C-alpha positions in Angstrom: 23.2 -7.2 24.0 21.6 -4.4 26.4 18.4 -4.6 24.2 20.5 -3.8 21.2 21.8 -6.0 18.1 19.6 -9.0 16.5 17.5 -11.9 18.0 19.3 -14.9 15.9 21.8 -15.8 18.7 21.4 -15.7 22.6 21.5 -12.5 24.5 25.2 -11.9 25.3 24.1 -10.0 28.5 24.7 -13.0 31.0 28.3 -13.3 29.5 29.5 -10.4 31.9 29.1 -12.9 34.7 31.6 -15.1 33.0 34.6 -12.8 31.7 37.0 -15.9 32.3 39.4 -16.5 29.2 38.9 -20.5 30.2 35.4 -19.8 29.9 35.3 -17.3 26.6 37.6 -20.4 25.0 35.0 -22.9 26.0 32.2 -21.1 25.0 33.8 -20.3 21.8 35.1 -23.3 20.8 31.3 -25.0 21.5 29.5 -22.9 19.9 31.6 -22.5 16.8 30.1 -24.7 14.8 26.7 -23.8 15.1 27.9 -19.9 14.3 29.5 -21.0 11.7 26.5 -22.3 10.0 24.2 -19.5 10.7 26.6 -17.5 9.1 27.3 -19.0 6.0 23.6 -19.2 5.4 23.3 -15.5 5.8 26.4 -14.7 4.1 28.4 -13.1 6.9 31.9 -13.3 6.8 33.5 -15.2 9.4 35.3 -12.9 11.8 38.6 -13.4 13.1 40.8 -11.9 16.3 44.1 -10.1 16.5 46.2 -8.5 18.9 44.0 -7.8 22.0 40.6 -7.4 20.2 39.4 -10.2 21.9 40.1 -8.7 25.1 38.1 -5.2 23.9 35.7 -7.4 23.3 35.4 -8.9 26.2 35.8 -5.5 28.0 32.9 -4.1 26.0 30.7 -7.0 27.4 31.2 -6.0 30.8 30.6 -2.6 30.0 27.7 -2.7 27.9 25.7 -5.4 29.8 23.0 -3.7 32.1 22.9 -7.2 34.6 24.3 -6.9 38.0 27.1 -9.4 38.7 25.7 -12.0 40.7 29.2 -13.1 42.0 32.3 -13.9 41.2 33.0 -16.9 38.8 35.0 -20.0 39.9 36.9 -22.1 37.7 38.9 -24.9 39.4 42.8 -24.4 38.4 44.1 -27.1 35.6 45.2 -30.3 36.3 48.1 -31.5 33.4 47.5 -35.4 34.2 44.1 -34.8 33.3 44.6 -32.4 30.7 46.8 -35.4 29.0 44.2 -37.7 29.6 41.3 -35.6 28.2 43.8 -34.7 25.1 43.6 -38.5 23.8 40.1 -39.2 24.9 38.7 -36.4 23.0 41.0 -37.5 20.3 42.8 -33.9 19.8 46.1 -36.2 19.6 44.4 -37.6 16.2 45.9 -34.6 14.6 48.1 -33.0 17.1 51.3 -34.5 18.2 53.3 -33.8 21.7 57.0 -34.4 21.8 56.9 -36.3 18.6 54.0 -38.8 20.1 50.9 -38.7 18.1 49.1 -37.1 14.7 51.0 -35.3 12.3 47.9 -33.1 10.8 48.7 -30.4 12.9 51.9 -28.8 14.3 53.5 -30.8 17.4 52.4 -28.6 20.4 55.5 -29.8 22.5 58.0 -26.3 23.3 56.3 -24.2 21.2 57.0 -21.0 23.0 54.0 -19.1 21.4 54.1 -16.4 24.3 50.4 -16.0 24.7 48.3 -15.1 27.1 44.9 -17.3 27.6 42.7 -14.5 25.9 44.9 -15.1 23.2 45.1 -18.6 23.1 41.1 -18.4 23.2 41.3 -15.8 20.1 43.9 -18.5 18.3 41.1 -21.4 19.0 38.8 -19.4 17.1 40.7 -18.4 14.2 41.8 -21.9 13.7 38.7 -23.7 14.1 37.6 -23.7 10.3 40.7 -25.7 9.7 40.8 -28.0 12.7 36.7 -28.9 12.0 37.7 -29.8 8.3 40.5 -31.9 9.3 38.3 -33.7 11.7 35.9 -34.2 9.9 38.0 -35.8 7.0 39.1 -37.8 10.0 36.3 -39.0 11.4 36.8 -37.1 14.6 33.6 -35.9 16.4 33.8 -32.3 17.5 34.2 -32.7 21.1 32.2 -30.5 23.7 34.3 -29.0 26.6 33.4 -28.1 30.0 35.2 -25.3 31.4 37.4 -27.2 33.9 38.3 -29.4 30.6 39.1 -26.4 29.0 41.5 -25.7 32.1 42.9 -29.3 32.3 44.1 -29.1 28.6 45.7 -25.6 29.0 47.4 -27.1 32.2 48.3 -30.0 29.9 49.8 -27.7 27.4 51.6 -25.2 29.7 53.1 -28.9 31.2 54.4 -29.7 27.6 55.8 -25.8 27.6 53.4 -24.7 24.8 53.3 -21.2 26.4 57.0 -21.0 26.9 60.3 -21.1 25.5 61.9 -24.3 26.2 65.4 -24.2 28.4 68.4 -25.8 27.0 69.5 -28.8 29.3 73.2 -28.4 28.5 73.3 -24.9 29.9 70.7 -26.4 32.6 73.4 -29.1 33.8 76.3 -26.3 33.9 74.2 -24.1 36.0 73.6 -26.7 38.4 77.2 -26.9 39.1 77.6 -23.3 38.6 75.3 -22.5 41.2 76.2 -24.4 44.1 73.4 -27.4 43.9 76.1 -30.2 43.3 77.4 -29.1 46.1 74.9 -31.3 47.8 73.4 -33.3 45.0 75.4 -36.0 42.9 73.9 -36.7 39.4 73.5 -40.7 38.6 76.3 -41.7 41.4 78.3 -44.8 41.3 76.1 -46.8 43.4 72.7 -45.4 42.1 71.5 -45.2 45.5 72.2 -42.1 47.2 69.4 -40.4 48.7 70.5 -37.0 47.0 71.2 -38.6 43.7 69.1 -36.2 40.9 68.6 -38.9 38.6 66.7 -40.9 41.0 64.0 -38.3 41.7 60.6 -39.0 40.6 57.2 -37.0 39.7 59.3 -34.2 37.8 57.1 -34.6 34.4 56.4 -31.0 33.9 57.8 -27.4 34.9 55.3 -27.0 37.2 56.3 -30.1 39.3 60.0 -29.1 39.3 59.0 -25.9 40.6 56.8 -27.1 43.4 59.9 -29.2 44.4 62.5 -26.4 44.4 59.9 -24.3 46.6 59.5 -27.3 49.1 63.0 -27.7 48.8 64.0 -24.1 50.2 63.1 -25.0 53.8 65.8 -27.7 54.2 67.3 -27.6 57.5 71.0 -26.0 58.2 73.8 -28.0 56.6 76.2 -30.1 58.8 78.3 -28.5 61.3 81.3 -29.5 59.4 80.0 -28.3 56.2 80.2 -24.2 55.2 76.8 -22.5 55.0 76.5 -22.6 50.5 75.2 -19.3 49.1 71.8 -18.8 48.5 71.6 -19.1 44.6 69.4 -17.0 42.6 67.8 -17.4 39.2 67.2 -15.5 36.3 63.9 -16.7 34.3 65.9 -18.0 31.7 68.0 -20.0 33.9 65.3 -21.4 35.8 64.0 -23.2 32.0 67.3 -24.4 31.9 67.4 -25.6 35.5 64.1 -27.3 34.8 65.4 -29.0 31.5 68.1 -30.4 32.9 66.1 -31.6 36.1 63.7 -33.1 33.6 66.2 -35.1 31.1 67.7 -37.2 34.2 65.0 -39.1 34.4 
């Protein structure tokens, strides 16, 4: 890098252009098995990353490379549904379960609440790669190669199953729905089951992102009928929104 270092692996100057955590996670995953073999042959101890070390390494790469940045790097936002499809297709689900569905070799990924940044996620994938590769080898699972877009989709799926965030409590969410005035307009599982505002009939709330999108779109509804007082606009703390999301998702 910057004309300093060895020539066994590719020159890393090009990485100045690709400082995205998604790209870094993808490159480290795809390149990991080959690097492990070279390190083993040369007697080099495989490094691991902790705390902000990977962020510091990326900052060094950006500063040390003499190459100019040609332009911005674009990685499309992930799609949770596509990420779930890839999770199964790439056989990640052979080892990892999600909410009890899938393999039990690794930890269940739903509702982990790990509070990781994407760079910390990339570091965790690198650190755990030897154990994951060994498990895949024992089960006859080929090591999947991923594009940056596919990694973004898988990360979006992990966000959807609340791998990164502490899950809400649906019982607290039910109480909040009443306390915040949601049930002044909406019913939950009404007697005829046909009410257009029956929250139990709402579809498509299969991820926190979908719930938040619905809430945002719903904030532009018209004024209440003349015979109904204008309700106080409810505000939510982050933990309360997590509880409300858990409640809304539980209805369907």
